[in-house]
N, C-alpha and C positions, 0 to 999 in steps of 0.2 A: 379529222383530215389534216395532214401536214402539222400535227400538233407539236412534235419535237422541234421541227424547223421553225415554226411560228414562235414558239417560246424563246428559242435561242436568238433569232433575229430581232424580236421585239425588245429583249433585254439589252442587246448590243446597241441598237439604235436609240433606245431610251437614254442610255448614258451619253450619247452625242447631243440629244435635244436639250439635256439639262445644262450644257455648257453655253456660256455666253458667246465666246469666240472659238473658232477652230483653227488649229495649226495643222500643217501637213503631217506631223508626227501623230496627232490624234486620229486623223483619217487612216493613216497606215496601220495603227494599232487596231482600229475598228475593222478594217478590211481583212486583217489576219484572222480575227475572230469570225468574221463572216465566212471566210474561206474554210475554216475549220468546221463551222456549222454546216455548210453545204456538203462537204465531204462526208461528214457523219450522217447526213441525210441521204447518202448514197447517190449523190449527183456525180455524173461522170467527170473525171479529172479535166478533160479538155473543155467541157462546158463551164466548170468552176473557174478555170484559169481565165478564159475569155470574159466571163462575167465580172470577175474582180478587176481585171485590167480596164474594162470599159467604165466601171463605176469609179475607180480611183482617178482615171483621167479627167472625168467630169467633176469629181468631188473636190479636187485641189485647184480647180479653175477659178477664174476671177469672179464668176457669178456667185459662187458659194461664199467666197471670202468676203465679198462686199454685201452679202445678204444680211438683212436685219435678224433673221433667224437661220443661221448657217446649218444648225443641226437638222432642222426641218427640211431644208433644201437637200441635204444628203439623203434623208428618208424618201423624199420625192424621187431623187435620182435612182435609188435602189428599187423603188416601186416601178418606175418606168422601165428599168432594165429587166426586172422580173417579167413584166408584161411582154417585152420584146422576146425574151427567152421562151416564154410560153406560147408565143404565136400572134401577138398584137390583137387580132380580132377573133371573135367567135366564128366558127365555121361549121354550121349545122349540116345535117345530111341533105345532100342535093337530090331533089326529085325532078329536076328540070330535064326530062328526057321522055321519049315516047313510051306510053304505057304498053305493057307492064314494066315498070322500072325494077330491074333485078339488082338486089343487094346481097353480096356474098360475104358471109361471116367466116373468118379463119382464125386459127389460134391453137395453142396446145390444149391437150386434154386436162380438164379440171380448172380452166381459166374462167369458166362461166359462160361459154358460148351459147348453149341452149337457153339458159335462163335469160341472158341478155337479148337473144333473138326475140323472145316473147315480150320482153320489156320494150324493145324498139317497136315491135308490132303494135303494142298497146299505145305507145306514144304517138306513132304516126296515125293511128285510127282516131285518137282523141284530138290531137292538135292540128293535124293536116286534113282531117276528115277523109283519109284515104281508105280505100277498100284493099285490105292486105291479105295475102296468102302466104302461109309458112310451109316450108318443105324441109324435112330432115334428110340429109345425105349421108348420115353416119350409119353405115351398115355393119360396123365392127363392134361398137360398144353395146352391150346387152341392154335392150329396152330403151335405147336412145330415141328411136322414132316414137315409141309410145309416150315417152316423157314429154316430147314437144307437143303431141296431141293433147295430153292432159293440161299442159300449160296454155294451149290454145283455147281450151274450154274455159279455163279460169279467166282469161283476159277477153274472151268473146271474139277470137280471131280464127278464121278457117285454117285448117291444115290439110296438106295434100294426103289423100288416102294412101295407106301403106300397101305396096305390092312387093311380095317376096321375090327374091332372085335377081333384082335389078342392081346394076352397079351405079355409083354416084353420078357419072356423066349422064346416064340414061334417066335417072331420077330428075336431074336438073332440066333436061330437055322436056320431060313430061310436065314438070312444074311450070315451065314457061308456056307450054301449050295450054295447060289447064287455066293458067292466069289469063291468057288471051280469050279463051272460050268463055270464061266466067266474068269477063270485063273487070278484072282486078287492076288496081292502080300500081300496086307494089307487090313483088314476090321476094320473100326473104329465104335465102338458101343457107341452112345450118350445116356446115361441112364437118367432117370427122377430124379429130385431133389425135395426137400421140403424146406419150409421156415426155419425150424429148424430140428435138428436131431430127428428122431423118429424110432420106431421099424419097422413100415411098410416099410419105405424106405430101411432100412438095410436088412430086409428079402427079399425084391425084388431084391436088388443088389446081395445078396448071391445066389438067384435062377438063375439070369442072368449069374453069374460067373460059376455055375455048368453046365449051358446049353451051354455056349460058350467056356469055358476053355481058357480064354485069356492069352496070353504070357505077356502082360503088363497091369497093373491096375493103371491108373493115376488119382490122386486126383487133381481136379481143385479148387484151393483155391484163394479167393480174398485177396490180400495183405492188403486191408484196414480193414479187420476184426481183425487184431492184435492177441491178445492172444487166442481168440476163434478159430483161425485157427489151433493152436496146439491141442486143445481138439478135433477139427473136424478130424484132421489127425489121432489121437490116436484111435478114435471111428471107423473110416473106416478101419484102419489097423487091428484092432481086429476082425472085422466081415468079411471082404473080402480080406484082405492081400494086401496092397499097394506095388507097385514096384517103384513108383516115384511120384513126385509132380510137377504140373504146376501152377505157380503163375501168376495171372492176375492183371491188373491195377497197375502194378509196377510203371508205369510212374506217377501215381497220389498219390503214397505213399511217403509222406515226411519223414516218420519215418523209415521204413525198418526193424523193429524189428521182424516181422513175419517170414521173410526169415531166419534170424539168429537163431530164436528159433526153427522153424519147423525141420530144418535139425539136430540140436543138440539134440532135445528131442526125435524125432521119429527114427532117424537113417536112414530115407529114403531120397534118393538124390533128390534135386530139379533139374529137367531135363530141363525145359524150363521156360521162363518168357515172359509174354505179356507186350509189351511196348507201346501199342497204339491201336487205333480202326481199323486201316487198316489191311487187310488180310496178309500183309507181316511183320507186327509188332510183330514178335515172334523171340526170341533169345535163343540160347543155354546158359544155366546157367553155367558159368565157374567161380569157386570160386576165382581163381587167378585174373581174370579181375575185378570181382565185388569188391574184396578187394581193388584193385588199385583205382577204382572209389570212394569208400567210403573214402579213405584216401587222395583223391585229386591228386593222381598220374597219372590220366588219364588212357586210355585204348587204347594204340597205335595199338595193334594187331587187336582188333575189328574194329578200324578205317580203317586200311589197308584192312581188309577183306570186310568191307562194300564198300570201294572204288573198290575193285576187282569185287564185285558183281554188281555194278551199273555203272561202267565206261567201255566204250568200249576201250580196250587197244590200238587197231589200230588207232582209232580216237584220243586218247590221244597222241600217238606217232606223228601223223601228226601235231597236234596242237603245240607240243613241238618243232618240226622242224620249224614251222612257226614263233614261238617266237624267236628262235635263229637267224632267218633271218631278224627279225624286221618286219614281216608281220602280226603281231597280230592285227586283226581288231575287229570291234564291234560284228560281227557274232561269232567269237571265244570267246569273252567275254560273250556273251549270253549262249554259250555252257557251259562255266565254271560255270555260275550262276545256270543253270539247273542241273548240276552235284551236286552242293551243296544242291539243293532242294531234289534231289533223295536220298542223303546220310543222310537225316534227318534235313536239314536246319541248320541255324546258331547255334540254341540251342543244337541240337544233336551233332554237331561237336565240339562245345566248351566243352561239358561235357566229351568228350573223350580225349581232349588235356591236356597234363600235365600242372598243374598250373592254368588252365583256370576255373576250378570249383569254385575257390575262387572269381572269377570275375563275377559270375552270377548275383549278385545283381546290380552291376554297369552296366552290359549289359542290364538288365531289365529296369533300370532307364533311360537308353539311348534310349529306344524304339528300340533296335537292335533286331528285330524279323524277321520272314520269309516274312512278308509283304514288307520289304525292297527289298528282292530279286525279288519278283513278280513285284514290281513297276519298278525296273531297267529293267526287261525283257519287260515290257509293253512299256517303252520308246524306246527300241531297235526295238520292233515289229512295232512301228509306223513309222519307217524310211524306206526309199526305199533301195533296194539292193546296189545301187550306194553310198548312204549316209553311209551305214554300212562299205563298203569297204574303203571309203575315208572320214573320219570324218571332215577333214579340210574344206570341202565344206559346212558345216553347219553354215550358216550365220543367222542373226536375224530372217528373214522371215521364213526360214525353221524350226528354233527352235520353233517359235510361232505355226506353223502347227503341229509339233510333240507333243508339250505340250498340244494342244487341243485334239489331238488324244489319248493321253495316260493319260489324267486327271492330268497332273503335271504342272510345271511352267518352263520357260526358265532357271531360276536359277538352278533348279534341274538337268536340262539337262547339264548345264555347269559343275556341280559337277561330273556327270557321265563321261563326256568327260575327265575331269581332272584325275579322277580315272583310266580311261582306259589308259591314257598316262603313268601314274606311274606304273600301273599293269604290263605292258609289260616289263618294266625294272626289276621289282621285280621277275617276273617269269623266266626271262632270267637268272638272278643271281642265283635263287634257283635251277633252272633246270640244270644249268651248273656246279654247285658245286657238288663235289662227296664226300666231307668230312662232317662228323658230322651227328647226328640223324635227325636234321631238314631238311638237304638236302635230306636224304633218304626218309623222310616223304613226302617231296614235290614231289619226283619221284613217290611215291606210290599213291598220289592223282592225278596223271596225269599231273603234271607240268613238270616232267622230262622225260617223254616218256616211262617209263618202270616200271613194278611192281617188288618189291624186293622179294627175296626168303624167305622161312619159317625161315631159320637160320638168315637172315638179319633182318627180322621182330622181332625175339626174341631178338637179340642184340640191336635193336633200343629201344625196350621196357625197357630193362635193363638199358641202358644209361639214358633214361628219368627218371627212377625210382631211380637212384643213388643220386638224389638230395634231398632225405630224406623226404620230405613232399609234393613234387610235385610242386616246383617252376618252372617257365619257364626256358627253356634252356638259356645258356649264350648268350648275344647279343640280346635277345628279351626283350621288356619292362616288368618289373616285376609287374606293376600295370597299370591301365588305366588312372590314373591321368595324365593330360597333353596331352592326345591324341585329335586331332582335329576332328571335325565332329561328336563327341559324345557329345550331349548336356548335360550340367551340369558337365562335367568332365574336363573342361578347354581346353587349347590350345594344341600344339604338333602335331604329325603326326602318323598316322597308317603306319607301315613300308611299304614303297614302293607304297602306295596307293594314294600318292599325294593329300592329303586333306580329306581323310575319305570317308565313304559310303554316297552315295547320298540318299536323301529322309529320313534322320533320324531326321529331324527337328521336331519342335513341331507339334503335331497332331492338325488338324483343325476340 
């Protein structure tokens, strides 16, 4: 997400933070690079121009010049302006209206309206505990109604029964009546799209709005459309009056300019972003957190929230107790690996860790992907319960059997066992420490046995972001060069892992 923009801005701002004092010429040169980076990221010209002017005005001011760390002050100014451009505060879907709350989904064909409708329904059901009804108003696209019905079964949400021959406004009225009779809290209306903007689509959307009187009208926009997304938002806003935007395929958008432009040009908040194909790959759009990710500062609060949603706190506490007693076996290791997979895998976690965004290329070159976690789990799954509890009994013959069962080699099993021995020590140290943001983060991820409070999470994020451009916390390696087990990156050690991740060798 925003990979290209993040890389460019991080590089530009890093050059400023390395300077002891800043002159107006240094700021001007950096702003020219920032301007180029924003335009290459497909940010609208008017948005870019306003952004650069505001940053430069503050960056050459007295506060920066007299600051002890002027480079870091400029980074903070850029961060704050990014937040303002993106909308200042998170603006979730508003359900503060008499039930059933009607939410109308609009957008072009192929933008992901139907899938997003199901994602939103699942999210409202789980987070808001709302009773949701979905209705497809797409009478033109073949099997569009059937598609929503199938997705409804997948996410456990009711869908309006299909009645042939009705037009979209009639279906909308029937959906509202069905929602009232069934005591539903929310009704989601999935409208039809077209390949391009046309009068027929707009007229139909306006009719549906008159029939349903929705509380929210959400535009589903593909992040990959770039500048066209801004024109799309303007057109829909003029005809049906948008209340918010949902951006899809954000995980595939290396530029990110559409998000920056749409909020600034239309004034409509981006409420949600789709970050993958899975039904739970939908996140609240929080400008503070997104700005942190763009500038390589990480997103600690989101990381902790994801941990809280996916980790069983009681199970994490038991595992932490076992670690302190030195009873951390391979079953516990498997549990930790599964938790990492649930939280988005290595790539997802690295993107939220401060400073790690800069290492993505190195991680990619090292073949450090989620297949590593799956392979490690496969090795442990091929062991007997006794072998998991007592790894010392794994001699050559047993390793050969496990390697055959998991499709790996005895050498890879040895690496896993070495990693397990080191990991117990690392997690004991991280879980036992109570000082510093990294120790708190370890606790949040289940290594320390308890989740931090909202205030602690906020303090943690602030501490991590004080490093100006997102370097790793003190005591952590500032780059991957010299770490072992990462092919092509040289020797060294991953902290506490006793020789690196198993199975990251050359692909066969």
